[in-house]
N, C-alpha and C positions, 0 to 999 in steps of 0.2 A: 503493500499499499505507500509505503515511503517513498518508493521508485517510483510509483504512478504522480504523485504529490508533487514529487520535483518535478518531473516533465512538466506535468500542469500548471506550473508557476513558472520555469522556465521559457517554455514555447508559446502558451495562449494569454499569460497574466505579461510575462514582460515584453514579449513580441506578439501583437495581434496579427497577423499575417496570414496564420493558420486559420485564426477566427473568419476573418475579410474572406480567406479563400473560398471556405467552409459556405459561408453565406452567399457569396455571389455565384457558385457551382450548385447552390441551391436552385436561387432563382432562376439561371439561367437554365437548369433543366425542368422547372415548373413553366417557363413561358415557351419551349420549346416541348414540351408534351403537349399544353394544351392548346396552340397554334397545328400542332399534327393531328390531333382525336378529331375526328367527325362526328357528329349529334343529326342524327334524321329528323327531319323537320314531317310531324306527320297530323292529318286531319281525320277526323273520325266522324263517319254518316252512318247513318240508319241505313239499310237496303234489304231488298226481299230477295228470295234465291227464286228463280224459274228457271229450272233443269242447268245448261252450261253459262246462263247467265245471270249477274247479278243488277237488279235495278235500284237505282240511288233515291231514296225517297226526299224529296223537296230540297232538291241541290241541282245546281246545275255547275258543274267544275270545267268548262269547256277552255279554261285558260289554261288548265296543268297539264302536260303528258307525263307520266309515268308509267313503271314497266311492272312494278309488284306492290303487293300490297296484304296483308293481314285481314283475316275473316275468322269471327268468334262470335258464338252466343253469347256464349259466359268465358270473358277472359281467363276465370280462375281454374277452370278446367282444360280445354284445349283451346288453339291457337293454330287457324290453317295458314302458311305461308304460300301465295299464290300468286304465279305468273299471268300476265294478261295478254290477251294475243290482239283484242281490238277494244275499242272504245267507240260507242255511237251516242251523239249528241240530237234526239229527235225529242217533239212536243215539250221541250222546256224540262227532260228528262232524260239521265246520263243511264247509259246500257253498256257493262261490263262484261265483255266476254272472255271466258277461261278457258288456257289449253282442256284437252281431254282430259288428262291425267288428275288435273287440279280440283275438274268438275267432281269426282267423285269422293273427293274429300269433304264435299259440302252436300251428300247424301243425307237426308231427313233435317235440314235444316230449313227452314220458312223466312223465318225474320232471323237477320245477323248485323252486327256492325261491323263496319268495313274500316280498317285503319290504312289510308294510303302516305305514301309516302311523297311529299312534294317538294322536298329539297335538302339542302345539307347545309348546317354551319359548324366551326368551329367552336372548342370547348371555350376558347377563351371569350369567344363574343359572346358567347350563350351566360359566361360570368360575370363578365363587366358591364358589355354594350348593354345586354339586355337583362340583366341583373335577376338571371334564371327564368323569366316569365318567358311564354311562349313566344 
């Protein structure tokens, strides 16, 4: 214990270079990691399943182009990750057509919620610019 206290006094208290180096390395690592970690921006809609088609209720999302979505009736039980093959906007409704393999995941569901990935942002932007709000 005496050796550690001697090291601490000589290199940390008398010469704060190691302290400042650890502080700088920690801040640099935090900034780099929060700039490289991307978070999906997700919007949730109520929907009805009609065969291989999901009809979004009371929404028009024609300004988004997306390729993947998450469909569930109860988020605590099972969430199906689906790929979108086609999107059709007609009569102020949005129809999402799924691939054949993804439509099998939705058998037995009538009303579902669908989470659509509409973009991405960095973790740094989410924490500091938007203060954690969507």
